[in-house]
TORPA-421586 format. One record per residue: x, y, z of N, C-alpha, C in turn; residue number from 1; chain; residue in one letter. Coordinates in Angstrom, 2 decimals. Last residue first. Example, Ala and Ser with C-alpha at 12.3 -4.5 7.8 and 13.67 -1.06 7.14 Angstrom:
2
R, 12.85, -2.25, 7.08, 13.67, -1.06, 7.14, 12.90, 0.03, 7.87, 2, A, S
R, 13.19, -5.69, 7.80, 12.30, -4.50, 7.80, 13.20, -3.30, 7.80, 1, A, A
//
This chain:
110
R, 45.48, 50.62, 262.58, 45.80, 49.95, 263.86, 47.45, 50.34, 264.33, 110, A, X
R, 43.59, 53.26, 260.81, 44.92, 52.15, 261.13, 45.33, 51.98, 262.55, 109, A, X
R, 39.89, 52.94, 260.25, 41.40, 53.22, 261.22, 42.13, 52.46, 260.96, 108, A, X
R, 38.29, 51.65, 258.81, 39.30, 52.52, 257.80, 40.37, 52.92, 259.11, 107, A, X
R, 36.78, 49.97, 260.75, 37.71, 49.50, 260.17, 38.59, 50.26, 259.40, 106, A, X
R, 34.83, 51.91, 261.91, 35.65, 51.30, 262.75, 36.93, 50.68, 261.94, 105, A, X
R, 34.48, 54.52, 259.37, 33.82, 53.36, 260.15, 35.38, 52.96, 261.11, 104, A, X
R, 34.20, 57.83, 258.18, 34.87, 56.66, 258.52, 34.43, 55.87, 259.63, 103, A, X
R, 31.59, 59.32, 256.33, 32.05, 59.08, 257.68, 33.19, 58.03, 257.83, 102, A, X
R, 32.06, 60.09, 252.81, 31.37, 59.21, 253.90, 32.16, 59.19, 255.26, 101, A, X
R, 31.79, 63.35, 251.73, 32.34, 62.17, 252.05, 32.05, 61.31, 253.24, 100, A, X
R, 29.67, 65.44, 251.66, 29.66, 64.48, 250.48, 30.51, 63.30, 250.86, 99, A, X
R, 30.57, 67.69, 252.94, 29.48, 67.04, 253.42, 29.24, 65.65, 252.74, 98, A, X
R, 32.09, 68.80, 251.19, 32.58, 68.00, 252.26, 31.70, 67.44, 252.74, 97, A, X
R, 30.43, 69.05, 248.09, 30.84, 69.63, 249.03, 31.62, 68.32, 250.03, 96, A, X
R, 31.51, 67.91, 244.51, 30.75, 68.12, 245.56, 31.20, 68.97, 246.71, 95, A, X
R, 33.90, 65.51, 244.15, 32.94, 66.12, 243.49, 31.87, 66.60, 244.72, 94, A, X
R, 37.05, 64.57, 244.26, 36.01, 64.65, 245.07, 35.02, 65.78, 244.48, 93, A, X
R, 39.85, 62.44, 243.85, 39.01, 63.40, 243.38, 37.60, 63.48, 244.30, 92, A, X
R, 42.61, 62.11, 245.90, 41.28, 61.68, 245.75, 40.32, 62.46, 244.95, 91, A, X
R, 46.04, 60.80, 246.05, 44.88, 61.84, 245.65, 43.22, 61.37, 245.20, 90, A, X
R, 47.24, 58.59, 248.49, 46.52, 59.27, 247.34, 45.84, 60.12, 246.87, 89, A, X
R, 47.76, 57.67, 251.25, 48.62, 58.66, 250.50, 48.18, 59.05, 249.06, 88, A, X
R, 46.29, 56.20, 252.78, 46.80, 55.34, 251.45, 47.86, 56.48, 250.81, 87, A, X
R, 45.61, 57.85, 254.71, 45.65, 56.51, 255.36, 46.66, 55.66, 253.91, 86, A, X
R, 44.85, 60.60, 253.96, 46.27, 60.16, 254.85, 46.86, 59.01, 254.70, 85, A, X
R, 44.30, 61.27, 250.59, 44.18, 60.44, 251.84, 45.08, 60.04, 252.65, 84, A, X
R, 44.11, 64.61, 249.27, 45.04, 63.11, 249.78, 44.23, 62.54, 250.72, 83, A, X
R, 41.89, 65.96, 247.44, 41.96, 65.78, 249.05, 43.33, 64.36, 248.91, 82, A, X
R, 40.31, 68.54, 244.54, 41.31, 67.24, 245.43, 41.73, 67.28, 246.60, 81, A, X
R, 37.14, 69.48, 243.55, 38.63, 69.69, 244.25, 39.26, 68.43, 244.54, 80, A, X
R, 35.06, 70.87, 241.76, 35.85, 70.04, 241.75, 37.09, 69.91, 242.42, 79, A, X
R, 33.42, 73.24, 241.40, 32.63, 72.10, 241.84, 33.76, 71.02, 241.91, 78, A, X
R, 33.34, 76.43, 242.64, 34.15, 75.58, 242.72, 33.65, 74.32, 242.91, 77, A, X
R, 32.38, 78.95, 243.48, 31.52, 77.88, 242.72, 32.54, 77.02, 241.98, 76, A, X
R, 33.75, 80.67, 245.06, 32.42, 79.88, 245.68, 31.78, 78.95, 244.74, 75, A, X
R, 35.80, 81.91, 243.23, 35.77, 81.02, 244.61, 34.53, 80.15, 245.31, 74, A, X
R, 33.94, 83.30, 241.49, 34.83, 82.10, 241.17, 35.44, 81.35, 242.42, 73, A, X
R, 32.83, 85.08, 242.88, 31.89, 84.13, 242.32, 32.77, 82.80, 241.96, 72, A, X
R, 35.24, 86.78, 243.86, 34.11, 86.12, 245.12, 33.45, 85.20, 244.28, 71, A, X
R, 35.85, 87.43, 241.36, 36.75, 86.52, 242.42, 36.27, 85.92, 243.30, 70, A, X
R, 33.96, 89.24, 240.86, 34.08, 87.87, 240.12, 34.89, 87.29, 240.56, 69, A, X
R, 34.02, 91.12, 242.80, 32.76, 90.21, 242.74, 32.96, 89.15, 241.95, 68, A, X
R, 36.79, 92.10, 242.59, 36.25, 91.79, 243.80, 34.92, 90.90, 243.84, 67, A, X
R, 36.23, 93.41, 239.97, 37.21, 92.13, 239.85, 36.74, 91.18, 241.48, 66, A, X
R, 34.23, 95.64, 240.60, 34.28, 94.68, 239.76, 34.98, 93.15, 240.00, 65, A, X
R, 36.25, 97.00, 242.58, 34.95, 96.37, 242.80, 34.17, 95.45, 241.92, 64, A, X
R, 38.16, 97.70, 240.81, 38.59, 97.26, 241.67, 37.15, 96.25, 242.41, 63, A, X
R, 37.16, 99.00, 238.59, 37.91, 97.88, 238.77, 37.84, 97.07, 239.97, 62, A, X
R, 36.29, 101.48, 240.41, 35.47, 100.31, 239.67, 35.96, 99.09, 239.16, 61, A, X
R, 38.55, 101.95, 241.72, 37.66, 101.80, 242.35, 36.92, 100.82, 241.76, 60, A, X
R, 39.79, 102.80, 239.21, 40.42, 102.28, 239.72, 39.48, 101.69, 240.94, 59, A, X
R, 37.94, 105.06, 237.92, 38.20, 103.90, 237.43, 38.68, 102.99, 238.43, 58, A, X
R, 38.37, 106.98, 240.68, 36.87, 106.24, 240.27, 36.83, 105.15, 239.34, 57, A, X
R, 40.57, 107.78, 240.28, 40.18, 106.96, 241.21, 39.21, 106.24, 241.22, 56, A, X
R, 40.65, 109.08, 238.05, 41.42, 107.90, 238.14, 40.96, 107.06, 239.23, 55, A, X
R, 39.05, 111.47, 238.32, 38.24, 110.30, 237.57, 39.20, 108.79, 237.74, 54, A, X
R, 40.38, 112.36, 240.46, 39.22, 111.74, 240.83, 38.68, 111.22, 239.87, 53, A, X
R, 42.71, 113.09, 238.89, 42.66, 112.40, 239.80, 41.37, 111.60, 240.69, 52, A, X
R, 41.75, 115.06, 237.00, 42.18, 113.90, 236.81, 42.30, 112.59, 237.65, 51, A, X
R, 39.87, 116.92, 238.96, 39.39, 116.11, 237.89, 40.23, 114.95, 237.55, 50, A, X
R, 42.66, 118.14, 240.36, 41.44, 117.43, 241.13, 40.47, 116.69, 239.97, 49, A, X
R, 44.31, 119.37, 238.80, 44.71, 117.96, 239.41, 43.26, 117.05, 240.03, 48, A, X
R, 43.45, 121.61, 237.88, 43.44, 120.94, 237.22, 43.80, 119.04, 237.62, 47, A, X
R, 43.31, 123.58, 239.93, 42.48, 122.81, 240.42, 42.19, 121.71, 239.15, 46, A, X
R, 46.21, 125.06, 239.26, 45.32, 124.88, 240.74, 44.20, 124.19, 240.73, 45, A, X
R, 47.95, 122.37, 237.88, 47.19, 123.90, 237.91, 46.65, 124.14, 239.03, 44, A, X
R, 49.56, 120.03, 237.77, 48.33, 120.25, 237.04, 47.66, 121.46, 237.00, 43, A, X
R, 51.70, 121.04, 239.49, 51.93, 120.40, 238.01, 51.08, 120.33, 237.29, 42, A, X
R, 50.89, 123.78, 240.95, 51.24, 122.59, 241.01, 51.38, 122.44, 239.65, 41, A, X
R, 50.58, 126.94, 242.96, 50.90, 126.45, 241.17, 51.28, 124.92, 241.51, 40, A, X
R, 50.10, 127.35, 245.43, 48.69, 126.98, 244.13, 49.32, 126.32, 243.29, 39, A, X
R, 51.42, 126.38, 248.18, 51.44, 126.25, 246.75, 50.44, 125.99, 245.89, 38, A, X
R, 49.32, 128.26, 250.87, 49.80, 127.36, 250.26, 50.70, 127.38, 248.82, 37, A, X
R, 48.80, 130.92, 251.40, 49.60, 130.12, 252.44, 50.04, 128.65, 251.77, 36, A, X
R, 47.51, 132.69, 249.98, 48.62, 132.46, 249.58, 49.55, 131.86, 250.65, 35, A, X
R, 44.66, 132.17, 250.33, 45.32, 133.30, 250.76, 46.85, 133.50, 251.18, 34, A, X
R, 44.49, 129.84, 248.55, 43.67, 131.18, 248.24, 44.46, 132.55, 248.87, 33, A, X
R, 45.36, 128.10, 250.14, 46.08, 128.34, 248.91, 45.60, 129.56, 248.34, 32, A, X
R, 43.62, 127.44, 251.96, 44.69, 128.34, 252.42, 45.66, 128.53, 251.10, 31, A, X
R, 41.36, 126.23, 250.32, 41.18, 127.73, 251.11, 42.52, 128.27, 251.45, 30, A, X
R, 41.88, 124.06, 249.75, 42.09, 125.05, 248.65, 42.03, 126.59, 249.27, 29, A, X
R, 42.12, 122.38, 251.62, 43.51, 122.51, 251.52, 43.04, 123.81, 250.30, 28, A, X
R, 39.39, 121.05, 252.00, 39.85, 122.53, 252.81, 40.86, 123.04, 252.33, 27, A, X
R, 39.17, 118.83, 251.08, 38.53, 120.07, 250.57, 38.62, 121.09, 251.05, 26, A, X
R, 42.24, 117.42, 250.34, 40.99, 117.53, 251.08, 40.37, 118.73, 250.64, 25, A, X
R, 44.15, 116.05, 247.80, 43.97, 117.07, 248.84, 42.70, 116.87, 248.96, 24, A, X
R, 45.54, 112.99, 246.47, 44.70, 114.18, 246.32, 44.80, 114.60, 247.91, 23, A, X
R, 47.16, 110.70, 247.48, 47.84, 111.88, 246.61, 46.97, 113.17, 246.81, 22, A, X
R, 45.56, 108.93, 248.40, 46.84, 109.47, 249.53, 47.00, 110.93, 248.89, 21, A, X
R, 44.05, 108.09, 246.53, 43.51, 108.80, 247.73, 44.09, 109.51, 248.63, 20, A, X
R, 46.30, 106.83, 245.07, 45.46, 108.12, 244.54, 44.81, 108.87, 245.58, 19, A, X
R, 47.16, 104.48, 246.62, 47.96, 105.75, 246.04, 47.36, 107.00, 245.67, 18, A, X
R, 44.29, 102.92, 246.74, 45.31, 103.34, 247.77, 46.27, 104.69, 247.64, 17, A, X
R, 44.13, 102.12, 243.72, 43.37, 103.44, 244.91, 43.86, 104.01, 246.11, 16, A, X
R, 46.49, 100.84, 243.28, 46.24, 102.41, 242.72, 45.44, 103.04, 243.66, 15, A, X
R, 46.07, 98.90, 245.03, 47.24, 99.87, 245.43, 47.07, 100.92, 244.53, 14, A, X
R, 43.83, 97.61, 244.13, 43.76, 98.21, 245.35, 44.93, 99.01, 245.38, 13, A, X
R, 44.72, 97.71, 241.46, 43.98, 98.26, 241.55, 43.74, 98.81, 242.69, 12, A, X
R, 47.17, 95.22, 241.68, 47.23, 96.39, 241.56, 46.23, 97.47, 241.15, 11, A, X
R, 45.00, 93.22, 242.86, 45.98, 93.84, 243.88, 46.65, 95.14, 243.09, 10, A, X
R, 43.59, 92.72, 240.87, 42.86, 93.19, 241.87, 43.68, 93.98, 242.90, 9, A, X
R, 45.72, 91.68, 239.03, 44.99, 92.88, 238.41, 44.13, 93.49, 239.98, 8, A, X
R, 46.19, 89.49, 240.20, 47.20, 90.20, 240.01, 46.56, 91.76, 239.77, 7, A, X
R, 43.64, 88.11, 239.92, 43.96, 88.41, 241.28, 45.51, 89.37, 241.60, 6, A, X
R, 43.53, 87.74, 237.51, 42.44, 88.45, 238.04, 42.95, 89.11, 239.56, 5, A, X
R, 45.67, 85.89, 237.11, 45.83, 87.08, 236.33, 44.59, 87.93, 236.80, 4, A, X
R, 44.73, 83.61, 238.86, 45.64, 84.11, 239.32, 46.14, 85.81, 238.54, 3, A, X
R, 42.48, 82.76, 237.34, 42.12, 83.40, 238.89, 43.40, 84.30, 239.40, 2, A, X
R, 43.55, 82.03, 235.04, 42.69, 83.25, 234.89, 42.45, 83.72, 236.06, 1, A, X
//
């Protein structure tokens, strides 16, 4: 589940970046009205503004929601595994790192 959300998160980020780069600035219409720019585009003179603005808003919303979900999922992990270097075994750990007992003099290999 985490990997699927991470892939969607990456696609949403790339989509937002791409859509923002495609859009024209607010002052770009001024030059087109005087004949300096190509005012006849694929979407029409102002047709691309609504479509690109809506798609940017959708991608940004998806990006924001998934970032909150991924942040929540990564902070609420209750179990993790770590390898004990002295014995080479995998140890199940519940809770935080502070729950692990501190090593004593007898635990250190000679």
